[in-house]
N, CA, C and O atoms as a GROMACS GRO file, in nm:
protein
  188
    1MET      N    1   9.460  11.473   7.679
    1MET     CA    2   9.539  11.351   7.683
    1MET      C    3   9.683  11.388   7.717
    1MET      O    4   9.740  11.477   7.655
    2SER      N    5   9.741  11.319   7.814
    2SER     CA    6   9.880  11.349   7.850
    2SER      C    7   9.974  11.286   7.749
    2SER      O    8   9.938  11.190   7.680
    3GLY      N    9  10.095  11.339   7.740
    3GLY     CA   10  10.194  11.288   7.646
    3GLY      C   11  10.228  11.142   7.670
    3GLY      O   12  10.261  11.070   7.576
    4LYS      N   13  10.221  11.098   7.796
    4LYS     CA   14  10.257  10.960   7.829
    4LYS      C   15  10.158  10.861   7.768
    4LYS      O   16  10.196  10.749   7.733
    5ASP      N   17  10.031  10.899   7.755
    5ASP     CA   18   9.929  10.810   7.701
    5ASP      C   19   9.924  10.813   7.549
    5ASP      O   20   9.861  10.726   7.487
    6GLU      N   21   9.989  10.911   7.488
    6GLU     CA   22   9.987  10.922   7.343
    6GLU      C   23  10.069  10.809   7.282
    6GLU      O   24  10.180  10.781   7.326
    7LYS      N   25  10.013  10.746   7.180
    7LYS     CA   26  10.082  10.635   7.115
    7LYS      C   27  10.101  10.666   6.968
    7LYS      O   28  10.021  10.737   6.908
    8LYS      N   29  10.208  10.612   6.911
    8LYS     CA   30  10.238  10.626   6.769
    8LYS      C   31  10.252  10.487   6.710
    8LYS      O   32  10.311  10.398   6.771
    9ARG      N   33  10.198  10.468   6.593
    9ARG     CA   34  10.211  10.341   6.522
    9ARG      C   35  10.342  10.344   6.442
    9ARG      O   36  10.372  10.443   6.375
   10VAL      N   37  10.419  10.236   6.450
   10VAL     CA   38  10.544  10.227   6.376
   10VAL      C   39  10.551  10.093   6.303
   10VAL      O   40  10.485   9.996   6.340
   11MET      N   41  10.632  10.090   6.199
   11MET     CA   42  10.657   9.966   6.127
   11MET      C   43  10.806   9.935   6.141
   11MET      O   44  10.890  10.021   6.116
   12ILE      N   45  10.837   9.812   6.182
   12ILE     CA   46  10.977   9.772   6.196
   12ILE      C   47  11.001   9.644   6.117
   12ILE      O   48  10.907   9.571   6.085
   13THR      N   49  11.125   9.618   6.086
   13THR     CA   50  11.164   9.496   6.018
   13THR      C   51  11.255   9.417   6.111
   13THR      O   52  11.354   9.470   6.162
   14LEU      N   53  11.222   9.291   6.133
   14LEU     CA   54  11.301   9.203   6.219
   14LEU      C   55  11.345   9.082   6.137
   14LEU      O   56  11.275   9.039   6.046
   15ASN      N   57  11.462   9.028   6.171
   15ASN     CA   58  11.499   8.905   6.102
   15ASN      C   59  11.410   8.792   6.155
   15ASN      O   60  11.348   8.806   6.260
   16LYS      N   61  11.405   8.683   6.083
   16LYS     CA   62  11.312   8.574   6.112
   16LYS      C   63  11.331   8.521   6.254
   16LYS      O   64  11.233   8.498   6.324
   17ASP      N   65  11.455   8.501   6.296
   17ASP     CA   66  11.481   8.446   6.430
   17ASP      C   67  11.428   8.537   6.540
   17ASP      O   68  11.365   8.490   6.635
   18VAL      N   69  11.452   8.666   6.527
   18VAL     CA   70  11.405   8.762   6.628
   18VAL      C   71  11.253   8.766   6.630
   18VAL      O   72  11.192   8.769   6.737
   19PHE      N   73  11.191   8.765   6.513
   19PHE     CA   74  11.045   8.766   6.506
   19PHE      C   75  10.986   8.642   6.573
   19PHE      O   76  10.888   8.652   6.646
   20GLU      N   77  11.046   8.526   6.547
   20GLU     CA   78  10.997   8.402   6.607
   20GLU      C   79  11.012   8.405   6.759
   20GLU      O   80  10.924   8.357   6.831
   21LYS      N   81  11.122   8.460   6.808
   21LYS     CA   82  11.141   8.474   6.954
   21LYS      C   83  11.036   8.568   7.012
   21LYS      O   84  10.980   8.541   7.118
   22LEU      N   85  11.010   8.677   6.943
   22LEU     CA   86  10.910   8.773   6.988
   22LEU      C   87  10.771   8.709   6.992
   22LEU      O   88  10.697   8.728   7.089
   23GLU      N   89  10.736   8.634   6.890
   23GLU     CA   90  10.607   8.565   6.887
   23GLU      C   91  10.596   8.464   7.000
   23GLU      O   92  10.492   8.455   7.066
   24ARG      N   93  10.703   8.387   7.023
   24ARG     CA   94  10.703   8.287   7.130
   24ARG      C   95  10.685   8.354   7.266
   24ARG      O   96  10.603   8.310   7.347
   25LEU      N   97  10.762   8.460   7.291
   25LEU     CA   98  10.749   8.532   7.418
   25LEU      C   99  10.610   8.591   7.436
   25LEU      O  100  10.556   8.591   7.546
   26SER      N  101  10.552   8.639   7.328
   26SER     CA  102  10.418   8.695   7.334
   26SER      C  103  10.317   8.588   7.376
   26SER      O  104  10.232   8.613   7.461
   27LYS      N  105  10.328   8.472   7.317
   27LYS     CA  106  10.236   8.362   7.352
   27LYS      C  107  10.260   8.313   7.494
   27LYS      O  108  10.164   8.286   7.567
   28GLU      N  109  10.387   8.302   7.535
   28GLU     CA  110  10.420   8.251   7.669
   28GLU      C  111  10.376   8.347   7.779
   28GLU      O  112  10.331   8.304   7.885
   29THR      N  113  10.390   8.476   7.755
   29THR     CA  114  10.361   8.575   7.859
   29THR      C  115  10.220   8.631   7.853
   29THR      O  116  10.170   8.687   7.950
   30GLY      N  117  10.155   8.616   7.738
   30GLY     CA  118  10.024   8.675   7.720
   30GLY      C  119  10.029   8.824   7.692
   30GLY      O  120   9.926   8.892   7.690
   31LEU      N  121  10.150   8.877   7.670
   31LEU     CA  122  10.167   9.018   7.638
   31LEU      C  123  10.171   9.036   7.487
   31LEU      O  124  10.214   8.948   7.414
   32SER      N  125  10.126   9.151   7.442
   32SER     CA  126  10.133   9.180   7.299
   32SER      C  127  10.279   9.201   7.258
   32SER      O  128  10.365   9.229   7.342
   33LYS      N  129  10.305   9.187   7.131
   33LYS     CA  130  10.441   9.213   7.081
   33LYS      C  131  10.480   9.357   7.108
   33LYS      O  132  10.595   9.386   7.141
   34SER      N  133  10.386   9.448   7.093
   34SER     CA  134  10.411   9.589   7.120
   34SER      C  135  10.450   9.610   7.267
   34SER      O  136  10.544   9.684   7.297
   35SER      N  137  10.378   9.544   7.357
   35SER     CA  138  10.410   9.557   7.500
   35SER      C  139  10.548   9.501   7.532
   35SER      O  140  10.622   9.560   7.611
   36LEU      N  141  10.583   9.389   7.472
   36LEU     CA  142  10.714   9.330   7.497
   36LEU      C  143  10.826   9.421   7.448
   36LEU      O  144  10.926   9.439   7.518
   37ILE      N  145  10.811   9.479   7.332
   37ILE     CA  146  10.912   9.570   7.279
   37ILE      C  147  10.923   9.693   7.368
   37ILE      O  148  11.034   9.739   7.396
   38THR      N  149  10.810   9.745   7.412
   38THR     CA  150  10.810   9.861   7.502
   38THR      C  151  10.882   9.828   7.632
   38THR      O  152  10.962   9.908   7.681
   39LEU      N  153  10.855   9.710   7.689
   39LEU     CA  154  10.923   9.668   7.812
   39LEU      C  155  11.073   9.659   7.792
   39LEU      O  156  11.150   9.705   7.876
   40CYS      N  157  11.116   9.601   7.681
   40CYS     CA  158  11.260   9.588   7.653
   40CYS      C  159  11.326   9.724   7.641
   40CYS      O  160  11.436   9.745   7.694
   41ILE      N  161  11.262   9.816   7.573
   41ILE     CA  162  11.320   9.950   7.557
   41ILE      C  163  11.327  10.021   7.692
   41ILE      O  164  11.427  10.086   7.723
   42ASN      N  165  11.221  10.010   7.772
   42ASN     CA  166  11.222  10.074   7.903
   42ASN      C  167  11.329  10.014   7.994
   42ASN      O  168  11.392  10.086   8.071
   43GLU      N  169  11.349   9.883   7.987
   43GLU     CA  170  11.455   9.818   8.066
   43GLU      C  171  11.593   9.865   8.020
   43GLU      O  172  11.682   9.886   8.102
   44GLN      N  173  11.610   9.880   7.890
   44GLN     CA  174  11.739   9.925   7.835
   44GLN      C  175  11.770  10.066   7.884
   44GLN      O  176  11.886  10.098   7.910
   45LYS      N  177  11.668  10.150   7.895
   45LYS     CA  178  11.688  10.287   7.943
   45LYS      C  179  11.740  10.287   8.087
   45LYS      O  180  11.814  10.378   8.126
   46LYS      N  181  11.701  10.186   8.167
   46LYS     CA  182  11.744  10.178   8.306
   46LYS      C  183  11.890  10.137   8.318
   46LYS      O  184  11.957  10.173   8.415
   47ALA      N  185  11.940  10.062   8.221
   47ALA     CA  186  12.076  10.008   8.226
   47ALA      C  187  12.181  10.115   8.205
   47ALA      O  188  12.301  10.086   8.207
   0.00000   0.00000   0.00000
């Protein structure tokens, strides 16, 4: 298995507003919350 495919489980704490936005985006896009967070982090790395 390559390092890129390796996944780690994490636990995070979000305030209620951020969690609700994440849930809404997940439902609107059909992406998992994990995928959305990963996309945001990868986009931030590009900036």
